mmCIF file of the N, C-alpha and C atoms, coordinates in Angstrom:
data_MODEL
# 
_entry.id   MODEL 
# 
loop_
_atom_site.group_PDB 
_atom_site.id 
_atom_site.type_symbol 
_atom_site.label_atom_id 
_atom_site.label_alt_id 
_atom_site.label_comp_id 
_atom_site.label_asym_id 
_atom_site.label_entity_id 
_atom_site.label_seq_id 
_atom_site.pdbx_PDB_ins_code 
_atom_site.Cartn_x 
_atom_site.Cartn_y 
_atom_site.Cartn_z 
_atom_site.occupancy 
_atom_site.B_iso_or_equiv 
_atom_site.pdbx_formal_charge 
_atom_site.auth_seq_id 
_atom_site.auth_comp_id 
_atom_site.auth_asym_id 
_atom_site.auth_atom_id 
_atom_site.pdbx_PDB_model_num 
ATOM 1   N N  . MET A 1 1  ? 0.820   -0.880  0.038   1.00 0.00 ? 1  MET A N  1 
ATOM 2   C CA . MET A 1 1  ? 0.420   -0.265  -0.123  1.00 0.00 ? 1  MET A CA 1 
ATOM 3   C C  . MET A 1 1  ? 0.948   1.248   -0.003  1.00 0.00 ? 1  MET A C  1 
ATOM 4   N N  . HIS A 1 2  ? 0.333   2.471   -0.765  1.00 0.00 ? 2  HIS A N  1 
ATOM 5   C CA . HIS A 1 2  ? 1.023   3.482   -0.668  1.00 0.00 ? 2  HIS A CA 1 
ATOM 6   C C  . HIS A 1 2  ? 0.162   4.734   -0.742  1.00 0.00 ? 2  HIS A C  1 
ATOM 7   N N  . GLU A 1 3  ? 0.394   5.425   0.166   1.00 0.00 ? 3  GLU A N  1 
ATOM 8   C CA . GLU A 1 3  ? -0.633  6.813   0.819   1.00 0.00 ? 3  GLU A CA 1 
ATOM 9   C C  . GLU A 1 3  ? 0.236   7.858   0.278   1.00 0.00 ? 3  GLU A C  1 
ATOM 10  N N  . MET A 1 4  ? -0.497  8.443   -0.678  1.00 0.00 ? 4  MET A N  1 
ATOM 11  C CA . MET A 1 4  ? 0.087   9.757   -0.941  1.00 0.00 ? 4  MET A CA 1 
ATOM 12  C C  . MET A 1 4  ? -0.125  10.853  -0.096  1.00 0.00 ? 4  MET A C  1 
ATOM 13  N N  . VAL A 1 5  ? 1.127   11.174  0.635   1.00 0.00 ? 5  VAL A N  1 
ATOM 14  C CA . VAL A 1 5  ? 0.933   12.565  1.593   1.00 0.00 ? 5  VAL A CA 1 
ATOM 15  C C  . VAL A 1 5  ? 1.238   13.613  1.264   1.00 0.00 ? 5  VAL A C  1 
ATOM 16  N N  . PRO A 1 6  ? 0.629   14.667  1.107   1.00 0.00 ? 6  PRO A N  1 
ATOM 17  C CA . PRO A 1 6  ? 1.352   16.233  0.661   1.00 0.00 ? 6  PRO A CA 1 
ATOM 18  C C  . PRO A 1 6  ? 2.648   16.200  1.450   1.00 0.00 ? 6  PRO A C  1 
ATOM 19  N N  . GLU A 1 7  ? 3.465   17.229  0.768   1.00 0.00 ? 7  GLU A N  1 
ATOM 20  C CA . GLU A 1 7  ? 4.919   17.432  1.385   1.00 0.00 ? 7  GLU A CA 1 
ATOM 21  C C  . GLU A 1 7  ? 4.554   17.817  2.411   1.00 0.00 ? 7  GLU A C  1 
ATOM 22  N N  . GLY A 1 8  ? 5.186   18.227  3.845   1.00 0.00 ? 8  GLY A N  1 
ATOM 23  C CA . GLY A 1 8  ? 4.905   19.130  5.000   1.00 0.00 ? 8  GLY A CA 1 
ATOM 24  C C  . GLY A 1 8  ? 4.025   18.904  5.586   1.00 0.00 ? 8  GLY A C  1 
ATOM 25  N N  . ARG A 1 9  ? 2.965   18.027  5.577   1.00 0.00 ? 9  ARG A N  1 
ATOM 26  C CA . ARG A 1 9  ? 1.757   17.736  6.074   1.00 0.00 ? 9  ARG A CA 1 
ATOM 27  C C  . ARG A 1 9  ? 1.711   16.293  7.190   1.00 0.00 ? 9  ARG A C  1 
ATOM 28  N N  . SER A 1 10 ? 1.444   16.478  8.414   1.00 0.00 ? 10 SER A N  1 
ATOM 29  C CA . SER A 1 10 ? 2.067   15.476  8.910   1.00 0.00 ? 10 SER A CA 1 
ATOM 30  C C  . SER A 1 10 ? 0.975   13.942  8.410   1.00 0.00 ? 10 SER A C  1 
ATOM 31  N N  . ASP A 1 11 ? 1.302   12.825  8.736   1.00 0.00 ? 11 ASP A N  1 
ATOM 32  C CA . ASP A 1 11 ? 1.184   11.571  8.080   1.00 0.00 ? 11 ASP A CA 1 
ATOM 33  C C  . ASP A 1 11 ? -0.108  11.007  9.255   1.00 0.00 ? 11 ASP A C  1 
ATOM 34  N N  . ASP A 1 12 ? -0.387  12.055  10.084  1.00 0.00 ? 12 ASP A N  1 
ATOM 35  C CA . ASP A 1 12 ? -1.061  11.306  11.630  1.00 0.00 ? 12 ASP A CA 1 
ATOM 36  C C  . ASP A 1 12 ? -2.536  11.014  10.940  1.00 0.00 ? 12 ASP A C  1 
ATOM 37  N N  . PRO A 1 13 ? -2.691  9.118   11.112  1.00 0.00 ? 13 PRO A N  1 
ATOM 38  C CA . PRO A 1 13 ? -4.195  8.769   10.781  1.00 0.00 ? 13 PRO A CA 1 
ATOM 39  C C  . PRO A 1 13 ? -4.975  9.501   11.080  1.00 0.00 ? 13 PRO A C  1 
ATOM 40  N N  . THR A 1 14 ? -5.025  10.283  12.723  1.00 0.00 ? 14 THR A N  1 
ATOM 41  C CA . THR A 1 14 ? -6.210  10.539  13.148  1.00 0.00 ? 14 THR A CA 1 
ATOM 42  C C  . THR A 1 14 ? -6.685  11.983  12.734  1.00 0.00 ? 14 THR A C  1 
ATOM 43  N N  . ARG A 1 15 ? -6.115  12.404  11.690  1.00 0.00 ? 15 ARG A N  1 
ATOM 44  C CA . ARG A 1 15 ? -6.739  14.179  11.169  1.00 0.00 ? 15 ARG A CA 1 
ATOM 45  C C  . ARG A 1 15 ? -7.854  13.735  10.316  1.00 0.00 ? 15 ARG A C  1 
ATOM 46  N N  . GLY A 1 16 ? -7.998  12.487  9.767   1.00 0.00 ? 16 GLY A N  1 
ATOM 47  C CA . GLY A 1 16 ? -9.068  12.112  9.055   1.00 0.00 ? 16 GLY A CA 1 
ATOM 48  C C  . GLY A 1 16 ? -9.164  12.830  7.607   1.00 0.00 ? 16 GLY A C  1 
ATOM 49  N N  . ASP A 1 17 ? -7.965  13.150  6.889   1.00 0.00 ? 17 ASP A N  1 
ATOM 50  C CA . ASP A 1 17 ? -7.657  13.592  5.484   1.00 0.00 ? 17 ASP A CA 1 
ATOM 51  C C  . ASP A 1 17 ? -8.098  12.188  4.313   1.00 0.00 ? 17 ASP A C  1 
ATOM 52  N N  . ASP A 1 18 ? -8.547  12.407  3.263   1.00 0.00 ? 18 ASP A N  1 
ATOM 53  C CA . ASP A 1 18 ? -8.758  11.320  2.503   1.00 0.00 ? 18 ASP A CA 1 
ATOM 54  C C  . ASP A 1 18 ? -7.430  11.560  1.066   1.00 0.00 ? 18 ASP A C  1 
ATOM 55  N N  . ASP A 1 19 ? -6.344  10.909  1.548   1.00 0.00 ? 19 ASP A N  1 
ATOM 56  C CA . ASP A 1 19 ? -5.814  10.723  0.825   1.00 0.00 ? 19 ASP A CA 1 
ATOM 57  C C  . ASP A 1 19 ? -5.725  9.620   -0.425  1.00 0.00 ? 19 ASP A C  1 
ATOM 58  N N  . PRO A 1 20 ? -4.802  10.343  -1.675  1.00 0.00 ? 20 PRO A N  1 
ATOM 59  C CA . PRO A 1 20 ? -5.055  8.723   -2.661  1.00 0.00 ? 20 PRO A CA 1 
ATOM 60  C C  . PRO A 1 20 ? -4.543  7.518   -1.892  1.00 0.00 ? 20 PRO A C  1 
ATOM 61  N N  . ILE A 1 21 ? -4.884  6.614   -2.295  1.00 0.00 ? 21 ILE A N  1 
ATOM 62  C CA . ILE A 1 21 ? -3.820  5.280   -1.820  1.00 0.00 ? 21 ILE A CA 1 
ATOM 63  C C  . ILE A 1 21 ? -3.966  4.169   -3.002  1.00 0.00 ? 21 ILE A C  1 
ATOM 64  N N  . THR A 1 22 ? -2.663  3.697   -3.203  1.00 0.00 ? 22 THR A N  1 
ATOM 65  C CA . THR A 1 22 ? -2.596  3.143   -4.241  1.00 0.00 ? 22 THR A CA 1 
ATOM 66  C C  . THR A 1 22 ? -1.891  1.677   -3.547  1.00 0.00 ? 22 THR A C  1 
ATOM 67  N N  . MET A 1 23 ? -2.725  0.447   -4.171  1.00 0.00 ? 23 MET A N  1 
ATOM 68  C CA . MET A 1 23 ? -2.566  -0.904  -3.953  1.00 0.00 ? 23 MET A CA 1 
ATOM 69  C C  . MET A 1 23 ? -1.897  -1.222  -4.498  1.00 0.00 ? 23 MET A C  1 
ATOM 70  N N  . LEU A 1 24 ? -0.687  -2.207  -4.618  1.00 0.00 ? 24 LEU A N  1 
ATOM 71  C CA . LEU A 1 24 ? 0.442   -2.970  -5.377  1.00 0.00 ? 24 LEU A CA 1 
ATOM 72  C C  . LEU A 1 24 ? 0.521   -4.410  -5.220  1.00 0.00 ? 24 LEU A C  1 
ATOM 73  N N  . TYR A 1 25 ? -0.070  -5.473  -6.258  1.00 0.00 ? 25 TYR A N  1 
ATOM 74  C CA . TYR A 1 25 ? -0.347  -6.705  -5.934  1.00 0.00 ? 25 TYR A CA 1 
ATOM 75  C C  . TYR A 1 25 ? 0.255   -7.791  -6.971  1.00 0.00 ? 25 TYR A C  1 
ATOM 76  N N  . ILE A 1 26 ? 0.383   -9.137  -6.904  1.00 0.00 ? 26 ILE A N  1 
ATOM 77  C CA . ILE A 1 26 ? 0.800   -9.770  -8.062  1.00 0.00 ? 26 ILE A CA 1 
ATOM 78  C C  . ILE A 1 26 ? -0.347  -10.450 -8.413  1.00 0.00 ? 26 ILE A C  1 
ATOM 79  N N  . ASP A 1 27 ? -0.690  -10.764 -9.563  1.00 0.00 ? 27 ASP A N  1 
ATOM 80  C CA . ASP A 1 27 ? -1.741  -11.391 -9.949  1.00 0.00 ? 27 ASP A CA 1 
ATOM 81  C C  . ASP A 1 27 ? -1.208  -11.908 -11.345 1.00 0.00 ? 27 ASP A C  1 
ATOM 82  N N  . GLY A 1 28 ? -1.101  -13.564 -10.867 1.00 0.00 ? 28 GLY A N  1 
ATOM 83  C CA . GLY A 1 28 ? -0.378  -14.224 -12.017 1.00 0.00 ? 28 GLY A CA 1 
ATOM 84  C C  . GLY A 1 28 ? 0.941   -14.118 -12.366 1.00 0.00 ? 28 GLY A C  1 
ATOM 85  N N  . ASP A 1 29 ? 1.369   -13.836 -13.000 1.00 0.00 ? 29 ASP A N  1 
ATOM 86  C CA . ASP A 1 29 ? 2.612   -13.188 -13.468 1.00 0.00 ? 29 ASP A CA 1 
ATOM 87  C C  . ASP A 1 29 ? 2.637   -11.811 -13.545 1.00 0.00 ? 29 ASP A C  1 
ATOM 88  N N  . ARG A 1 30 ? 1.819   -11.240 -13.480 1.00 0.00 ? 30 ARG A N  1 
ATOM 89  C CA . ARG A 1 30 ? 1.950   -9.929  -13.748 1.00 0.00 ? 30 ARG A CA 1 
ATOM 90  C C  . ARG A 1 30 ? 2.084   -8.386  -12.104 1.00 0.00 ? 30 ARG A C  1 
ATOM 91  N N  . LEU A 1 31 ? 2.365   -7.651  -11.833 1.00 0.00 ? 31 LEU A N  1 
ATOM 92  C CA . LEU A 1 31 ? 2.515   -6.988  -10.772 1.00 0.00 ? 31 LEU A CA 1 
ATOM 93  C C  . LEU A 1 31 ? 1.256   -5.490  -11.287 1.00 0.00 ? 31 LEU A C  1 
ATOM 94  N N  . ILE A 1 32 ? 0.190   -5.597  -10.104 1.00 0.00 ? 32 ILE A N  1 
ATOM 95  C CA . ILE A 1 32 ? -0.577  -4.884  -10.529 1.00 0.00 ? 32 ILE A CA 1 
ATOM 96  C C  . ILE A 1 32 ? -0.709  -3.738  -9.449  1.00 0.00 ? 32 ILE A C  1 
ATOM 97  N N  . LEU A 1 33 ? -1.554  -2.379  -10.167 1.00 0.00 ? 33 LEU A N  1 
ATOM 98  C CA . LEU A 1 33 ? -1.559  -1.648  -9.379  1.00 0.00 ? 33 LEU A CA 1 
ATOM 99  C C  . LEU A 1 33 ? -3.011  -0.815  -9.216  1.00 0.00 ? 33 LEU A C  1 
ATOM 100 N N  . THR A 1 34 ? -3.883  -0.861  -8.546  1.00 0.00 ? 34 THR A N  1 
ATOM 101 C CA . THR A 1 34 ? -5.260  -0.050  -8.781  1.00 0.00 ? 34 THR A CA 1 
ATOM 102 C C  . THR A 1 34 ? -4.785  1.160   -7.411  1.00 0.00 ? 34 THR A C  1 
ATOM 103 N N  . HIS A 1 35 ? -5.310  2.181   -8.039  1.00 0.00 ? 35 HIS A N  1 
ATOM 104 C CA . HIS A 1 35 ? -5.267  3.576   -7.550  1.00 0.00 ? 35 HIS A CA 1 
ATOM 105 C C  . HIS A 1 35 ? -6.808  3.861   -7.074  1.00 0.00 ? 35 HIS A C  1 
ATOM 106 N N  . TYR A 1 36 ? -6.554  4.348   -5.786  1.00 0.00 ? 36 TYR A N  1 
ATOM 107 C CA . TYR A 1 36 ? -7.746  4.351   -5.490  1.00 0.00 ? 36 TYR A CA 1 
ATOM 108 C C  . TYR A 1 36 ? -8.045  6.193   -4.983  1.00 0.00 ? 36 TYR A C  1 
ATOM 109 N N  . CYS A 1 37 ? -8.581  6.868   -5.983  1.00 0.00 ? 37 CYS A N  1 
ATOM 110 C CA . CYS A 1 37 ? -8.778  8.388   -6.242  1.00 0.00 ? 37 CYS A CA 1 
ATOM 111 C C  . CYS A 1 37 ? -9.461  8.728   -4.567  1.00 0.00 ? 37 CYS A C  1 
ATOM 112 N N  . ASP A 1 38 ? -8.742  10.018  -4.380  1.00 0.00 ? 38 ASP A N  1 
ATOM 113 C CA . ASP A 1 38 ? -9.172  10.370  -3.186  1.00 0.00 ? 38 ASP A CA 1 
ATOM 114 C C  . ASP A 1 38 ? -10.568 11.039  -3.021  1.00 0.00 ? 38 ASP A C  1 
ATOM 115 N N  . SER A 1 39 ? -10.975 11.471  -4.053  1.00 0.00 ? 39 SER A N  1 
ATOM 116 C CA . SER A 1 39 ? -12.338 11.788  -4.617  1.00 0.00 ? 39 SER A CA 1 
ATOM 117 C C  . SER A 1 39 ? -13.389 10.865  -4.477  1.00 0.00 ? 39 SER A C  1 
ATOM 118 N N  . GLY A 1 40 ? -12.793 9.461   -4.733  1.00 0.00 ? 40 GLY A N  1 
ATOM 119 C CA . GLY A 1 40 ? -13.938 8.253   -4.589  1.00 0.00 ? 40 GLY A CA 1 
ATOM 120 C C  . GLY A 1 40 ? -14.189 8.108   -5.803  1.00 0.00 ? 40 GLY A C  1 
ATOM 121 N N  . LYS A 1 41 ? -14.040 8.747   -7.089  1.00 0.00 ? 41 LYS A N  1 
ATOM 122 C CA . LYS A 1 41 ? -14.997 8.343   -8.386  1.00 0.00 ? 41 LYS A CA 1 
ATOM 123 C C  . LYS A 1 41 ? -14.561 7.674   -9.184  1.00 0.00 ? 41 LYS A C  1 
ATOM 124 N N  . ASN A 1 42 ? -13.245 7.053   -9.338  1.00 0.00 ? 42 ASN A N  1 
ATOM 125 C CA . ASN A 1 42 ? -12.923 5.563   -10.078 1.00 0.00 ? 42 ASN A CA 1 
ATOM 126 C C  . ASN A 1 42 ? -11.732 5.019   -9.250  1.00 0.00 ? 42 ASN A C  1 
ATOM 127 N N  . ARG A 1 43 ? -11.076 4.031   -9.880  1.00 0.00 ? 43 ARG A N  1 
ATOM 128 C CA . ARG A 1 43 ? -9.939  3.663   -9.748  1.00 0.00 ? 43 ARG A CA 1 
ATOM 129 C C  . ARG A 1 43 ? -9.303  2.553   -10.749 1.00 0.00 ? 43 ARG A C  1 
ATOM 130 N N  . PRO A 1 44 ? -8.677  3.315   -11.376 1.00 0.00 ? 44 PRO A N  1 
ATOM 131 C CA . PRO A 1 44 ? -7.687  3.005   -12.478 1.00 0.00 ? 44 PRO A CA 1 
ATOM 132 C C  . PRO A 1 44 ? -6.773  1.725   -12.071 1.00 0.00 ? 44 PRO A C  1 
ATOM 133 N N  . ARG A 1 45 ? -6.471  0.763   -13.050 1.00 0.00 ? 45 ARG A N  1 
ATOM 134 C CA . ARG A 1 45 ? -5.723  -0.258  -12.911 1.00 0.00 ? 45 ARG A CA 1 
ATOM 135 C C  . ARG A 1 45 ? -4.558  0.126   -13.708 1.00 0.00 ? 45 ARG A C  1 
ATOM 136 N N  . MET A 1 46 ? -3.288  -0.431  -13.562 1.00 0.00 ? 46 MET A N  1 
ATOM 137 C CA . MET A 1 46 ? -2.489  -0.633  -14.246 1.00 0.00 ? 46 MET A CA 1 
ATOM 138 C C  . MET A 1 46 ? -1.417  -1.789  -14.169 1.00 0.00 ? 46 MET A C  1 
ATOM 139 N N  . ALA A 1 47 ? -0.679  -1.991  -15.138 1.00 0.00 ? 47 ALA A N  1 
ATOM 140 C CA . ALA A 1 47 ? 0.253   -3.443  -15.147 1.00 0.00 ? 47 ALA A CA 1 
ATOM 141 C C  . ALA A 1 47 ? 1.196   -2.739  -15.278 1.00 0.00 ? 47 ALA A C  1 
ATOM 142 N N  . GLY A 1 48 ? 2.305   -3.440  -13.927 1.00 0.00 ? 48 GLY A N  1 
ATOM 143 C CA . GLY A 1 48 ? 3.893   -2.794  -14.149 1.00 0.00 ? 48 GLY A CA 1 
ATOM 144 C C  . GLY A 1 48 ? 4.685   -3.516  -14.889 1.00 0.00 ? 48 GLY A C  1 
ATOM 145 N N  . ARG A 1 49 ? 5.959   -3.009  -15.014 1.00 0.00 ? 49 ARG A N  1 
ATOM 146 C CA . ARG A 1 49 ? 7.286   -3.396  -16.324 1.00 0.00 ? 49 ARG A CA 1 
ATOM 147 C C  . ARG A 1 49 ? 8.219   -2.739  -15.642 1.00 0.00 ? 49 ARG A C  1 
ATOM 148 N N  . LEU A 1 50 ? 9.526   -3.542  -15.258 1.00 0.00 ? 50 LEU A N  1 
ATOM 149 C CA . LEU A 1 50 ? 10.822  -3.286  -15.124 1.00 0.00 ? 50 LEU A CA 1 
ATOM 150 C C  . LEU A 1 50 ? 11.474  -2.370  -15.853 1.00 0.00 ? 50 LEU A C  1 
ATOM 151 N N  . SER A 1 51 ? 12.033  -0.905  -15.656 1.00 0.00 ? 51 SER A N  1 
ATOM 152 C CA . SER A 1 51 ? 12.483  -0.025  -16.822 1.00 0.00 ? 51 SER A CA 1 
ATOM 153 C C  . SER A 1 51 ? 13.823  -0.244  -17.402 1.00 0.00 ? 51 SER A C  1 
ATOM 154 N N  . PRO A 1 52 ? 14.430  -0.241  -18.141 1.00 0.00 ? 52 PRO A N  1 
ATOM 155 C CA . PRO A 1 52 ? 15.241  -0.729  -18.980 1.00 0.00 ? 52 PRO A CA 1 
ATOM 156 C C  . PRO A 1 52 ? 16.539  -0.836  -18.153 1.00 0.00 ? 52 PRO A C  1 
ATOM 157 N N  . ASP A 1 53 ? 16.658  0.286   -17.611 1.00 0.00 ? 53 ASP A N  1 
ATOM 158 C CA . ASP A 1 53 ? 18.034  0.572   -16.497 1.00 0.00 ? 53 ASP A CA 1 
ATOM 159 C C  . ASP A 1 53 ? 17.555  -0.658  -15.025 1.00 0.00 ? 53 ASP A C  1 
ATOM 160 N N  . GLY A 1 54 ? 16.694  -1.210  -14.845 1.00 0.00 ? 54 GLY A N  1 
ATOM 161 C CA . GLY A 1 54 ? 15.983  -2.275  -13.448 1.00 0.00 ? 54 GLY A CA 1 
ATOM 162 C C  . GLY A 1 54 ? 16.109  -0.574  -12.552 1.00 0.00 ? 54 GLY A C  1 
ATOM 163 N N  . LYS A 1 55 ? 16.029  0.090   -12.241 1.00 0.00 ? 55 LYS A N  1 
ATOM 164 C CA . LYS A 1 55 ? 15.813  1.095   -11.339 1.00 0.00 ? 55 LYS A CA 1 
ATOM 165 C C  . LYS A 1 55 ? 14.635  1.284   -10.945 1.00 0.00 ? 55 LYS A C  1 
ATOM 166 N N  . ALA A 1 56 ? 13.571  1.301   -12.188 1.00 0.00 ? 56 ALA A N  1 
ATOM 167 C CA . ALA A 1 56 ? 12.071  1.478   -11.460 1.00 0.00 ? 56 ALA A CA 1 
ATOM 168 C C  . ALA A 1 56 ? 11.245  0.477   -12.201 1.00 0.00 ? 56 ALA A C  1 
ATOM 169 N N  . VAL A 1 57 ? 10.065  0.600   -11.475 1.00 0.00 ? 57 VAL A N  1 
ATOM 170 C CA . VAL A 1 57 ? 8.772   -0.086  -11.957 1.00 0.00 ? 57 VAL A CA 1 
ATOM 171 C C  . VAL A 1 57 ? 7.779   1.053   -12.662 1.00 0.00 ? 57 VAL A C  1 
ATOM 172 N N  . GLU A 1 58 ? 7.798   0.777   -14.089 1.00 0.00 ? 58 GLU A N  1 
ATOM 173 C CA . GLU A 1 58 ? 6.737   1.794   -14.579 1.00 0.00 ? 58 GLU A CA 1 
ATOM 174 C C  . GLU A 1 58 ? 5.286   1.143   -14.806 1.00 0.00 ? 58 GLU A C  1 
ATOM 175 N N  . PHE A 1 59 ? 4.146   1.797   -14.693 1.00 0.00 ? 59 PHE A N  1 
ATOM 176 C CA . PHE A 1 59 ? 2.817   1.283   -14.939 1.00 0.00 ? 59 PHE A CA 1 
ATOM 177 C C  . PHE A 1 59 ? 2.533   1.472   -15.462 1.00 0.00 ? 59 PHE A C  1 
ATOM 178 N N  . ASP A 1 60 ? 1.359   1.037   -16.598 1.00 0.00 ? 60 ASP A N  1 
ATOM 179 C CA . ASP A 1 60 ? 0.806   1.324   -18.075 1.00 0.00 ? 60 ASP A CA 1 
ATOM 180 C C  . ASP A 1 60 ? -0.854  1.068   -17.893 1.00 0.00 ? 60 ASP A C  1 
ATOM 181 N N  . PHE A 1 61 ? -1.746  1.740   -18.120 1.00 0.00 ? 61 PHE A N  1 
ATOM 182 C CA . PHE A 1 61 ? -2.805  1.657   -17.826 1.00 0.00 ? 61 PHE A CA 1 
ATOM 183 C C  . PHE A 1 61 ? -3.719  0.567   -18.566 1.00 0.00 ? 61 PHE A C  1 
ATOM 184 N N  . LEU A 1 62 ? -4.868  -0.414  -17.585 1.00 0.00 ? 62 LEU A N  1 
ATOM 185 C CA . LEU A 1 62 ? -5.457  -1.127  -18.114 1.00 0.00 ? 62 LEU A CA 1 
ATOM 186 C C  . LEU A 1 62 ? -6.565  -1.257  -18.413 1.00 0.00 ? 62 LEU A C  1 
ATOM 187 N N  . ASP A 1 63 ? -7.650  -0.123  -17.154 1.00 0.00 ? 63 ASP A N  1 
ATOM 188 C CA . ASP A 1 63 ? -8.730  -0.190  -17.270 1.00 0.00 ? 63 ASP A CA 1 
ATOM 189 C C  . ASP A 1 63 ? -9.558  0.651   -15.934 1.00 0.00 ? 63 ASP A C  1 
ATOM 190 N N  . VAL A 1 64 ? -10.327 1.049   -16.211 1.00 0.00 ? 64 VAL A N  1 
ATOM 191 C CA . VAL A 1 64 ? -10.857 1.499   -14.896 1.00 0.00 ? 64 VAL A CA 1 
ATOM 192 C C  . VAL A 1 64 ? -12.361 1.758   -14.392 1.00 0.00 ? 64 VAL A C  1 
ATOM 193 N N  . SER A 1 65 ? -12.387 1.613   -13.211 1.00 0.00 ? 65 SER A N  1 
ATOM 194 C CA . SER A 1 65 ? -13.708 1.944   -12.687 1.00 0.00 ? 65 SER A CA 1 
ATOM 195 C C  . SER A 1 65 ? -14.382 2.617   -12.247 1.00 0.00 ? 65 SER A C  1 
ATOM 196 N N  . GLY A 1 66 ? -15.633 3.004   -12.360 1.00 0.00 ? 66 GLY A N  1 
ATOM 197 C CA . GLY A 1 66 ? -16.005 4.357   -11.575 1.00 0.00 ? 66 GLY A CA 1 
ATOM 198 C C  . GLY A 1 66 ? -15.869 5.230   -13.237 1.00 0.00 ? 66 GLY A C  1 
ATOM 199 N N  . GLY A 1 67 ? -16.536 6.472   -12.725 1.00 0.00 ? 67 GLY A N  1 
ATOM 200 C CA . GLY A 1 67 ? -16.813 7.523   -13.885 1.00 0.00 ? 67 GLY A CA 1 
ATOM 201 C C  . GLY A 1 67 ? -14.989 8.115   -13.825 1.00 0.00 ? 67 GLY A C  1 
ATOM 202 N N  . THR A 1 68 ? -14.836 9.069   -15.532 1.00 0.00 ? 68 THR A N  1 
ATOM 203 C CA . THR A 1 68 ? -13.982 9.361   -15.868 1.00 0.00 ? 68 THR A CA 1 
ATOM 204 C C  . THR A 1 68 ? -14.228 10.762  -16.037 1.00 0.00 ? 68 THR A C  1 
ATOM 205 N N  . ALA A 1 69 ? -15.567 11.332  -15.806 1.00 0.00 ? 69 ALA A N  1 
ATOM 206 C CA . ALA A 1 69 ? -15.932 12.837  -15.881 1.00 0.00 ? 69 ALA A CA 1 
ATOM 207 C C  . ALA A 1 69 ? -14.840 13.638  -15.494 1.00 0.00 ? 69 ALA A C  1 
ATOM 208 N N  . TYR A 1 70 ? -14.238 13.590  -14.410 1.00 0.00 ? 70 TYR A N  1 
ATOM 209 C CA . TYR A 1 70 ? -12.861 14.015  -13.966 1.00 0.00 ? 70 TYR A CA 1 
ATOM 210 C C  . TYR A 1 70 ? -11.623 13.628  -13.943 1.00 0.00 ? 70 TYR A C  1 
ATOM 211 N N  . GLY A 1 71 ? -11.309 12.651  -14.845 1.00 0.00 ? 71 GLY A N  1 
ATOM 212 C CA . GLY A 1 71 ? -9.835  12.606  -15.414 1.00 0.00 ? 71 GLY A CA 1 
ATOM 213 C C  . GLY A 1 71 ? -9.508  11.178  -14.429 1.00 0.00 ? 71 GLY A C  1 
ATOM 214 N N  . HIS A 1 72 ? -8.482  10.890  -14.744 1.00 0.00 ? 72 HIS A N  1 
ATOM 215 C CA . HIS A 1 72 ? -8.040  9.415   -13.696 1.00 0.00 ? 72 HIS A CA 1 
ATOM 216 C C  . HIS A 1 72 ? -6.532  9.209   -14.129 1.00 0.00 ? 72 HIS A C  1 
ATOM 217 N N  . VAL A 1 73 ? -5.624  8.694   -13.943 1.00 0.00 ? 73 VAL A N  1 
ATOM 218 C CA . VAL A 1 73 ? -4.431  8.230   -13.921 1.00 0.00 ? 73 VAL A CA 1 
ATOM 219 C C  . VAL A 1 73 ? -4.167  7.352   -14.838 1.00 0.00 ? 73 VAL A C  1 
ATOM 220 N N  . HIS A 1 74 ? -3.496  7.526   -15.663 1.00 0.00 ? 74 HIS A N  1 
ATOM 221 C CA . HIS A 1 74 ? -2.494  6.439   -16.772 1.00 0.00 ? 74 HIS A CA 1 
ATOM 222 C C  . HIS A 1 74 ? -1.506  5.877   -17.044 1.00 0.00 ? 74 HIS A C  1 
ATOM 223 N N  . HIS A 1 75 ? -0.696  6.595   -15.936 1.00 0.00 ? 75 HIS A N  1 
ATOM 224 C CA . HIS A 1 75 ? 0.485   5.881   -15.745 1.00 0.00 ? 75 HIS A CA 1 
ATOM 225 C C  . HIS A 1 75 ? 1.575   6.355   -14.533 1.00 0.00 ? 75 HIS A C  1 
ATOM 226 N N  . ALA A 1 76 ? 2.392   5.535   -13.639 1.00 0.00 ? 76 ALA A N  1 
ATOM 227 C CA . ALA A 1 76 ? 2.699   5.628   -12.591 1.00 0.00 ? 76 ALA A CA 1 
ATOM 228 C C  . ALA A 1 76 ? 4.436   4.818   -12.857 1.00 0.00 ? 76 ALA A C  1 
ATOM 229 N N  . VAL A 1 77 ? 4.908   5.738   -11.639 1.00 0.00 ? 77 VAL A N  1 
ATOM 230 C CA . VAL A 1 77 ? 6.453   5.148   -11.932 1.00 0.00 ? 77 VAL A CA 1 
ATOM 231 C C  . VAL A 1 77 ? 6.892   5.143   -10.472 1.00 0.00 ? 77 VAL A C  1 
ATOM 232 N N  . PHE A 1 78 ? 7.251   3.983   -9.933  1.00 0.00 ? 78 PHE A N  1 
ATOM 233 C CA . PHE A 1 78 ? 8.304   3.921   -8.716  1.00 0.00 ? 78 PHE A CA 1 
ATOM 234 C C  . PHE A 1 78 ? 9.434   3.625   -8.548  1.00 0.00 ? 78 PHE A C  1 
ATOM 235 N N  . THR A 1 79 ? 10.397  4.276   -8.078  1.00 0.00 ? 79 THR A N  1 
ATOM 236 C CA . THR A 1 79 ? 11.969  4.233   -7.925  1.00 0.00 ? 79 THR A CA 1 
ATOM 237 C C  . THR A 1 79 ? 12.313  4.065   -6.862  1.00 0.00 ? 79 THR A C  1 
# 
């Protein structure tokens, strides 16, 4: 699980802030990412692949649950 907490703000869970959460998990032979938007409007899924230099995992869009009227994430990189 990865929670996106804005820089400079405490990550104290008692604050009640709704930050985006990203879950990473293995599904068969793929590394899958599901991003839970802080607006609660959508949940895009992406499949990961190792970058050519082996220092990052890049995720490319698979599909999305929920509405897309307010946009959604298409790509992510974790180093």
